[in-house]
Biopython code that builds the backbone (N, CA, C, O; Angstrom):
import numpy as np
from Bio.PDB.StructureBuilder import StructureBuilder

atoms = [
    (1, "UNK", "N", (-17.720, 17.166, 33.213)),
    (1, "UNK", "CA", (-17.771, 16.613, 31.966)),
    (1, "UNK", "C", (-16.449, 17.740, 31.218)),
    (1, "UNK", "O", (-15.748, 17.387, 30.269)),
    (2, "UNK", "N", (-16.364, 18.906, 31.805)),
    (2, "UNK", "CA", (-14.554, 19.046, 30.978)),
    (2, "UNK", "C", (-13.390, 17.938, 30.934)),
    (2, "UNK", "O", (-12.485, 17.935, 30.100)),
    (3, "UNK", "N", (-13.556, 17.016, 31.946)),
    (3, "UNK", "CA", (-12.583, 15.816, 31.944)),
    (3, "UNK", "C", (-12.673, 14.927, 30.827)),
    (3, "UNK", "O", (-11.837, 14.024, 30.842)),
    (4, "UNK", "N", (-13.670, 14.952, 29.617)),
    (4, "UNK", "CA", (-14.696, 13.953, 28.839)),
    (4, "UNK", "C", (-13.582, 14.603, 27.511)),
    (4, "UNK", "O", (-12.833, 13.934, 26.799)),
    (5, "UNK", "N", (-13.791, 16.097, 27.498)),
    (5, "UNK", "CA", (-13.384, 16.723, 26.327)),
    (5, "UNK", "C", (-11.601, 16.697, 26.026)),
    (5, "UNK", "O", (-11.036, 16.899, 24.951)),
    (6, "UNK", "N", (-10.823, 16.295, 27.716)),
    (6, "UNK", "CA", (-9.370, 16.688, 26.918)),
    (6, "UNK", "C", (-8.955, 15.108, 27.240)),
    (6, "UNK", "O", (-7.795, 14.835, 27.549)),
    (7, "UNK", "N", (-9.745, 14.329, 27.167)),
    (7, "UNK", "CA", (-9.234, 12.833, 26.854)),
    (7, "UNK", "C", (-8.587, 12.467, 25.576)),
    (7, "UNK", "O", (-7.893, 11.452, 25.510)),
    (8, "UNK", "N", (-8.747, 13.123, 24.713)),
    (8, "UNK", "CA", (-8.657, 12.850, 23.589)),
    (8, "UNK", "C", (-7.391, 13.488, 23.208)),
    (8, "UNK", "O", (-7.338, 14.717, 23.161)),
    (9, "UNK", "N", (-6.270, 12.697, 22.906)),
    (9, "UNK", "CA", (-5.166, 13.965, 22.157)),
    (9, "UNK", "C", (-4.553, 13.694, 20.839)),
    (9, "UNK", "O", (-3.839, 12.733, 20.553)),
    (10, "UNK", "N", (-4.967, 14.774, 19.990)),
    (10, "UNK", "CA", (-4.530, 13.961, 18.379)),
    (10, "UNK", "C", (-3.031, 13.409, 18.578)),
    (10, "UNK", "O", (-2.047, 13.798, 19.208)),
    (11, "UNK", "N", (-3.345, 12.250, 17.690)),
    (11, "UNK", "CA", (-1.902, 11.523, 17.275)),
    (11, "UNK", "C", (-1.214, 10.870, 18.235)),
    (11, "UNK", "O", (-0.024, 10.560, 18.191)),
    (12, "UNK", "N", (-2.117, 10.632, 19.252)),
    (12, "UNK", "CA", (-1.200, 9.513, 20.441)),
    (12, "UNK", "C", (-1.868, 8.077, 20.608)),
    (12, "UNK", "O", (-1.464, 7.137, 21.292)),
    (13, "UNK", "N", (-3.302, 8.180, 19.584)),
    (13, "UNK", "CA", (-3.682, 6.933, 19.615)),
    (13, "UNK", "C", (-2.712, 5.763, 18.826)),
    (13, "UNK", "O", (-1.843, 5.865, 17.960)),
    (14, "UNK", "N", (-3.331, 4.540, 19.602)),
    (14, "UNK", "CA", (-2.571, 3.773, 18.698)),
    (14, "UNK", "C", (-3.070, 2.931, 17.705)),
    (14, "UNK", "O", (-3.993, 2.123, 17.801)),
    (15, "UNK", "N", (-2.499, 3.149, 16.918)),
    (15, "UNK", "CA", (-3.583, 2.691, 15.076)),
    (15, "UNK", "C", (-2.613, 1.621, 14.561)),
    (15, "UNK", "O", (-2.535, 1.639, 13.333)),
    (16, "UNK", "N", (-1.684, 0.489, 15.293)),
    (16, "UNK", "CA", (-1.163, -0.504, 14.630)),
    (16, "UNK", "C", (-2.454, -1.561, 13.722)),
    (16, "UNK", "O", (-2.496, -1.777, 12.511)),
    (17, "UNK", "N", (-3.319, -2.025, 14.710)),
    (17, "UNK", "CA", (-4.472, -2.624, 14.408)),
    (17, "UNK", "C", (-5.345, -2.126, 13.211)),
    (17, "UNK", "O", (-5.623, -3.086, 12.491)),
    (18, "UNK", "N", (-5.921, -0.839, 12.711)),
    (18, "UNK", "CA", (-6.362, -0.095, 12.058)),
    (18, "UNK", "C", (-5.742, -0.144, 10.827)),
    (18, "UNK", "O", (-6.385, -0.119, 9.778)),
    (19, "UNK", "N", (-4.076, -0.239, 10.899)),
    (19, "UNK", "CA", (-3.418, -0.063, 9.789)),
    (19, "UNK", "C", (-3.271, -1.020, 9.582)),
    (19, "UNK", "O", (-3.252, -0.871, 8.360)),
    (20, "UNK", "N", (-3.056, -2.531, 9.772)),
    (20, "UNK", "CA", (-3.345, -3.594, 9.426)),
    (20, "UNK", "C", (-4.267, -4.315, 8.751)),
    (20, "UNK", "O", (-4.131, -5.359, 8.112)),
    (21, "UNK", "N", (-5.557, -3.412, 9.034)),
    (21, "UNK", "CA", (-6.880, -3.884, 8.541)),
    (21, "UNK", "C", (-6.791, -3.532, 7.181)),
    (21, "UNK", "O", (-6.887, -4.240, 6.178)),
    (22, "UNK", "N", (-6.517, -1.862, 7.354)),
    (22, "UNK", "CA", (-6.434, -1.323, 5.896)),
    (22, "UNK", "C", (-5.462, -1.919, 4.837)),
    (22, "UNK", "O", (-5.800, -2.004, 3.657)),
    (23, "UNK", "N", (-4.265, -2.324, 5.280)),
    (23, "UNK", "CA", (-3.167, -3.146, 4.625)),
    (23, "UNK", "C", (-3.626, -4.326, 4.260)),
    (23, "UNK", "O", (-3.287, -4.784, 3.169)),
    (24, "UNK", "N", (-4.471, -5.022, 5.102)),
    (24, "UNK", "CA", (-5.111, -6.458, 4.277)),
    (24, "UNK", "C", (-6.238, -5.819, 3.202)),
    (24, "UNK", "O", (-6.220, -6.288, 2.063)),
    (25, "UNK", "N", (-7.128, -4.863, 3.489)),
    (25, "UNK", "CA", (-8.014, -4.587, 2.597)),
    (25, "UNK", "C", (-7.804, -4.306, 1.625)),
    (25, "UNK", "O", (-8.458, -4.784, 0.697)),
    (26, "UNK", "N", (-6.588, -3.219, 1.374)),
    (26, "UNK", "CA", (-5.995, -2.893, 0.050)),
    (26, "UNK", "C", (-5.228, -3.870, -0.506)),
    (26, "UNK", "O", (-4.900, -3.707, -1.681)),
    (27, "UNK", "N", (-4.875, -4.828, 0.053)),
    (27, "UNK", "CA", (-4.344, -6.488, -0.729)),
    (27, "UNK", "C", (-4.985, -7.049, -1.273)),
    (27, "UNK", "O", (-4.777, -7.266, -2.467)),
    (28, "UNK", "N", (-6.143, -7.568, -0.559)),
    (28, "UNK", "CA", (-7.118, -8.565, -0.892)),
    (28, "UNK", "C", (-7.924, -7.490, -2.312)),
    (28, "UNK", "O", (-7.933, -8.015, -3.425)),
    (29, "UNK", "N", (-8.457, -6.258, -2.185)),
    (29, "UNK", "CA", (-8.633, -5.724, -3.078)),
    (29, "UNK", "C", (-7.901, -5.303, -4.865)),
    (29, "UNK", "O", (-8.377, -5.137, -5.988)),
    (30, "UNK", "N", (-6.145, -5.272, -4.063)),
    (30, "UNK", "CA", (-5.765, -5.349, -5.596)),
    (30, "UNK", "C", (-5.486, -6.526, -6.140)),
    (30, "UNK", "O", (-5.568, -6.607, -7.366)),
    (31, "UNK", "N", (-5.032, -7.885, -5.240)),
    (31, "UNK", "CA", (-4.906, -8.842, -5.837)),
    (31, "UNK", "C", (-5.992, -9.467, -6.404)),
    (31, "UNK", "O", (-5.838, -10.213, -7.371)),
    (32, "UNK", "N", (-7.302, -9.208, -5.818)),
    (32, "UNK", "CA", (-8.833, -9.942, -6.230)),
    (32, "UNK", "C", (-8.949, -9.368, -7.358)),
    (32, "UNK", "O", (-9.221, -10.109, -8.302)),
    (33, "UNK", "N", (-8.861, -8.569, -7.505)),
    (33, "UNK", "CA", (-8.954, -7.540, -9.020)),
    (33, "UNK", "C", (-8.053, -7.709, -9.904)),
    (33, "UNK", "O", (-8.258, -7.328, -11.057)),
    (34, "UNK", "N", (-7.136, -8.181, -9.619)),
    (34, "UNK", "CA", (-6.235, -9.259, -10.819)),
    (34, "UNK", "C", (-6.742, -10.072, -11.328)),
    (34, "UNK", "O", (-6.976, -10.250, -12.524)),
    (35, "UNK", "N", (-7.038, -10.846, -10.162)),
    (35, "UNK", "CA", (-7.573, -12.378, -10.404)),
    (35, "UNK", "C", (-8.594, -12.363, -11.335)),
    (35, "UNK", "O", (-8.444, -12.887, -12.439)),
    (36, "UNK", "N", (-10.042, -11.588, -10.860)),
    (36, "UNK", "CA", (-10.938, -11.171, -11.592)),
    (36, "UNK", "C", (-10.938, -11.068, -12.825)),
    (36, "UNK", "O", (-11.683, -11.748, -13.531)),
    (37, "UNK", "N", (-10.097, -10.192, -13.291)),
    (37, "UNK", "CA", (-9.515, -9.713, -14.597)),
    (37, "UNK", "C", (-8.920, -10.292, -15.251)),
    (37, "UNK", "O", (-9.029, -10.086, -16.460)),
    (38, "UNK", "N", (-8.001, -11.299, -14.760)),
    (38, "UNK", "CA", (-7.279, -12.947, -15.683)),
    (38, "UNK", "C", (-8.613, -13.327, -15.547)),
    (38, "UNK", "O", (-9.086, -13.090, -16.659)),
    (39, "UNK", "N", (-9.454, -13.754, -14.879)),
    (39, "UNK", "CA", (-10.256, -14.897, -15.242)),
    (39, "UNK", "C", (-11.708, -14.359, -16.439)),
    (39, "UNK", "O", (-12.084, -14.890, -17.483)),
    (40, "UNK", "N", (-12.153, -13.293, -15.817)),
    (40, "UNK", "CA", (-12.870, -12.257, -17.563)),
    (40, "UNK", "C", (-12.215, -12.644, -18.957)),
    (40, "UNK", "O", (-12.704, -13.212, -19.933)),
    (41, "UNK", "N", (-11.002, -12.166, -18.729)),
    (41, "UNK", "CA", (-10.025, -12.443, -19.895)),
    (41, "UNK", "C", (-9.827, -13.719, -20.079)),
    (41, "UNK", "O", (-9.568, -13.860, -21.275)),
    (42, "UNK", "N", (-9.802, -15.120, -19.334)),
    (42, "UNK", "CA", (-9.876, -16.408, -20.314)),
    (42, "UNK", "C", (-10.934, -16.628, -20.229)),
    (42, "UNK", "O", (-11.258, -17.031, -21.346)),
    (43, "UNK", "N", (-12.152, -16.640, -19.314)),
    (43, "UNK", "CA", (-13.327, -17.204, -20.171)),
    (43, "UNK", "C", (-13.796, -16.432, -21.229)),
    (43, "UNK", "O", (-14.707, -16.818, -21.962)),
    (44, "UNK", "N", (-13.146, -15.210, -21.369)),
    (44, "UNK", "CA", (-13.762, -14.362, -22.590)),
    (44, "UNK", "C", (-13.059, -14.994, -23.958)),
    (44, "UNK", "O", (-13.683, -15.499, -24.891)),
    (45, "UNK", "N", (-11.741, -14.863, -23.868)),
    (45, "UNK", "CA", (-11.118, -15.898, -24.982)),
    (45, "UNK", "C", (-11.436, -16.823, -25.379)),
    (45, "UNK", "O", (-11.542, -17.213, -26.541)),
    (46, "UNK", "N", (-11.662, -17.372, -24.266)),
    (46, "UNK", "CA", (-11.664, -19.161, -24.377)),
    (46, "UNK", "C", (-13.089, -19.084, -25.264)),
    (46, "UNK", "O", (-13.079, -19.498, -26.424)),
    (47, "UNK", "N", (-14.232, -18.573, -24.709)),
    (47, "UNK", "CA", (-15.547, -18.847, -25.103)),
    (47, "UNK", "C", (-16.200, -17.946, -26.139)),
    (47, "UNK", "O", (-17.124, -18.294, -26.874)),
    (48, "UNK", "N", (-15.625, -16.761, -26.118)),
    (48, "UNK", "CA", (-16.722, -15.514, -27.347)),
    (48, "UNK", "C", (-14.780, -15.522, -28.739)),
    (48, "UNK", "O", (-14.657, -14.530, -29.457)),
    (49, "UNK", "N", (-14.001, -16.303, -28.803)),
    (49, "UNK", "CA", (-13.279, -15.752, -30.042)),
    (49, "UNK", "C", (-12.900, -17.493, -30.411)),
    (49, "UNK", "O", (-13.394, -18.465, -29.839)),
    (50, "UNK", "N", (-11.900, -17.507, -31.515)),
    (50, "UNK", "CA", (-11.837, -18.584, -31.656)),
    (50, "UNK", "C", (-9.805, -19.006, -31.520)),
    (50, "UNK", "O", (-9.012, -19.723, -32.130)),
    (51, "UNK", "N", (-9.754, -17.993, -30.288)),
    (51, "UNK", "CA", (-8.064, -18.327, -29.611)),
    (51, "UNK", "C", (-8.146, -19.859, -29.000)),
    (51, "UNK", "O", (-7.177, -20.607, -29.136)),
    (52, "UNK", "N", (-9.276, -20.270, -28.360)),
    (52, "UNK", "CA", (-9.125, -21.693, -27.843)),
    (52, "UNK", "C", (-8.540, -21.549, -26.285)),
    (52, "UNK", "O", (-8.623, -20.552, -25.568)),
    (53, "UNK", "N", (-8.212, -22.234, -26.118)),
    (53, "UNK", "CA", (-7.830, -22.869, -24.858)),
    (53, "UNK", "C", (-6.452, -22.423, -24.102)),
    (53, "UNK", "O", (-6.148, -22.096, -22.954)),
    (54, "UNK", "N", (-5.669, -22.608, -25.556)),
    (54, "UNK", "CA", (-3.783, -22.260, -24.912)),
    (54, "UNK", "C", (-3.855, -20.906, -25.428)),
    (54, "UNK", "O", (-2.979, -20.292, -24.819)),
    (55, "UNK", "N", (-4.519, -20.013, -26.342)),
    (55, "UNK", "CA", (-4.898, -18.558, -26.480)),
    (55, "UNK", "C", (-5.137, -17.998, -25.257)),
    (55, "UNK", "O", (-4.531, -17.032, -24.794)),
    (56, "UNK", "N", (-6.044, -18.624, -24.722)),
    (56, "UNK", "CA", (-6.508, -17.944, -23.727)),
    (56, "UNK", "C", (-6.295, -18.165, -22.497)),
    (56, "UNK", "O", (-6.776, -17.490, -21.587)),
    (57, "UNK", "N", (-5.490, -19.214, -22.348)),
    (57, "UNK", "CA", (-4.658, -19.025, -21.067)),
    (57, "UNK", "C", (-3.410, -18.931, -21.129)),
    (57, "UNK", "O", (-2.818, -19.301, -20.115)),
    (58, "UNK", "N", (-2.647, -18.470, -22.180)),
    (58, "UNK", "CA", (-1.901, -17.581, -22.181)),
    (58, "UNK", "C", (-1.503, -16.366, -22.604)),
    (58, "UNK", "O", (-0.359, -15.965, -22.815)),
    (59, "UNK", "N", (-2.814, -15.664, -22.742)),
    (59, "UNK", "CA", (-3.153, -13.755, -22.236)),
    (59, "UNK", "C", (-3.433, -13.940, -21.331)),
    (59, "UNK", "O", (-3.177, -12.970, -20.617)),
    (60, "UNK", "N", (-4.244, -15.351, -20.395)),
    (60, "UNK", "CA", (-4.217, -14.657, -18.959)),
    (60, "UNK", "C", (-3.240, -14.792, -18.204)),
    (60, "UNK", "O", (-3.255, -13.975, -17.283)),
    (61, "UNK", "N", (-2.144, -15.683, -18.199)),
    (61, "UNK", "CA", (-0.837, -15.845, -17.360)),
    (61, "UNK", "C", (-0.126, -14.446, -18.351)),
    (61, "UNK", "O", (0.295, -13.695, -17.472)),
    (62, "UNK", "N", (0.108, -13.947, -19.386)),
    (62, "UNK", "CA", (0.714, -12.357, -19.533)),
    (62, "UNK", "C", (-0.014, -11.495, -18.908)),
    (62, "UNK", "O", (0.608, -10.467, -18.640)),
    (63, "UNK", "N", (-0.948, -11.510, -18.617)),
    (63, "UNK", "CA", (-1.736, -9.993, -18.392)),
    (63, "UNK", "C", (-1.380, -10.071, -16.552)),
    (63, "UNK", "O", (-1.103, -9.161, -15.771)),
    (64, "UNK", "N", (-1.536, -11.576, -16.328)),
    (64, "UNK", "CA", (-1.347, -12.254, -14.352)),
    (64, "UNK", "C", (0.131, -11.768, -14.301)),
    (64, "UNK", "O", (0.462, -11.267, -13.227)),
    (65, "UNK", "N", (0.887, -11.817, -15.081)),
    (65, "UNK", "CA", (2.542, -11.826, -14.742)),
    (65, "UNK", "C", (2.958, -9.929, -14.567)),
    (65, "UNK", "O", (3.642, -9.262, -13.790)),
    (66, "UNK", "N", (2.003, -9.616, -15.896)),
    (66, "UNK", "CA", (2.425, -8.103, -16.161)),
    (66, "UNK", "C", (1.799, -7.426, -14.871)),
    (66, "UNK", "O", (2.292, -6.334, -14.586)),
    (67, "UNK", "N", (0.739, -7.923, -14.004)),
    (67, "UNK", "CA", (-0.340, -7.639, -12.921)),
    (67, "UNK", "C", (0.923, -7.624, -11.711)),
    (67, "UNK", "O", (1.567, -6.852, -11.000)),
    (68, "UNK", "N", (0.795, -8.747, -11.971)),
    (68, "UNK", "CA", (2.128, -8.477, -10.429)),
    (68, "UNK", "C", (3.472, -7.711, -10.246)),
    (68, "UNK", "O", (4.037, -7.408, -9.196)),
    (69, "UNK", "N", (3.840, -7.474, -11.539)),
    (69, "UNK", "CA", (5.045, -6.423, -11.460)),
    (69, "UNK", "C", (4.494, -5.231, -11.214)),
    (69, "UNK", "O", (5.134, -4.701, -10.306)),
    (70, "UNK", "N", (3.646, -4.575, -11.569)),
    (70, "UNK", "CA", (2.817, -3.979, -11.444)),
    (70, "UNK", "C", (2.267, -3.264, -10.029)),
    (70, "UNK", "O", (2.467, -2.152, -9.541)),
    (71, "UNK", "N", (1.200, -4.836, -9.448)),
    (71, "UNK", "CA", (0.731, -4.067, -8.104)),
    (71, "UNK", "C", (1.623, -4.868, -6.979)),
    (71, "UNK", "O", (1.282, -5.229, -5.853)),
    (72, "UNK", "N", (2.758, -5.011, -7.593)),
    (72, "UNK", "CA", (3.704, -5.391, -6.044)),
    (72, "UNK", "C", (4.264, -4.654, -5.583)),
    (72, "UNK", "O", (4.530, -3.588, -6.139)),
    (73, "UNK", "N", (4.680, -5.000, -4.276)),
    (73, "UNK", "CA", (4.802, -3.422, -3.108)),
    (73, "UNK", "C", (6.065, -3.243, -3.607)),
    (73, "UNK", "O", (6.799, -4.168, -3.953)),
    (74, "UNK", "N", (6.412, -1.766, -3.666)),
    (74, "UNK", "CA", (7.471, -1.217, -3.821)),
    (74, "UNK", "C", (8.374, -0.603, -2.267)),
    (74, "UNK", "O", (8.070, 0.291, -1.477)),
    (75, "UNK", "N", (9.445, -1.454, -2.309)),
    (75, "UNK", "CA", (10.185, -0.750, -1.363)),
    (75, "UNK", "C", (10.570, 0.450, -0.639)),
    (75, "UNK", "O", (10.861, 0.502, 0.556)),
    (76, "UNK", "N", (10.547, 1.377, -1.442)),
    (76, "UNK", "CA", (10.834, 2.569, -1.220)),
    (76, "UNK", "C", (9.263, 3.587, -1.021)),
    (76, "UNK", "O", (9.150, 4.793, -0.800)),
    (77, "UNK", "N", (8.424, 2.740, -1.169)),
    (77, "UNK", "CA", (6.885, 2.881, -0.958)),
    (77, "UNK", "C", (6.754, 2.546, 0.496)),
    (77, "UNK", "O", (6.217, 3.277, 1.329)),
    (78, "UNK", "N", (7.234, 1.506, 0.701)),
    (78, "UNK", "CA", (6.671, 1.142, 2.402)),
    (78, "UNK", "C", (7.703, 1.905, 3.332)),
    (78, "UNK", "O", (7.307, 2.028, 4.491)),
    (79, "UNK", "N", (8.947, 2.441, 3.052)),
    (79, "UNK", "CA", (10.024, 2.733, 3.739)),
    (79, "UNK", "C", (9.603, 4.316, 3.759)),
    (79, "UNK", "O", (10.287, 4.949, 4.563)),
    (80, "UNK", "N", (8.450, 5.241, 2.924)),
    (80, "UNK", "CA", (7.916, 6.461, 3.249)),
    (80, "UNK", "C", (7.050, 6.392, 4.331)),
    (80, "UNK", "O", (6.819, 7.423, 4.962)),
    (81, "UNK", "N", (6.351, 4.965, 4.755)),
    (81, "UNK", "CA", (4.859, 5.021, 5.585)),
    (81, "UNK", "C", (5.763, 4.502, 6.936)),
    (81, "UNK", "O", (5.206, 4.320, 8.019)),
]
sb = StructureBuilder()
sb.init_structure("model")
sb.init_model(0)
sb.init_chain("A")
sb.init_seg("    ")
for serial, (resi, resn, name, xyz) in enumerate(atoms, 1):
    if name == "N":
        sb.init_residue(resn, " ", resi, " ")
    sb.init_atom(name, np.array(xyz, "f"), 0.0, 1.0, " ", f" {name:<3s}", serial, name[0])
structure = sb.get_structure()
């Protein structure tokens, strides 16, 4: 019984798979959120205002471009991990 308690040693497990899964989840969450925001903006402007298709599409493209600039991976953040 005492053997089982000493089998675990903090910090010695290989966590590459867990880290890859977490990174994938975070990536899908942030890029999926940007896609939902751009889609809702486009549909709202297209159907609920007088902006029309061109105005709605232009607004969605601008929001998407700003979102990509804000959400992309920073090299200094990757180096910190």
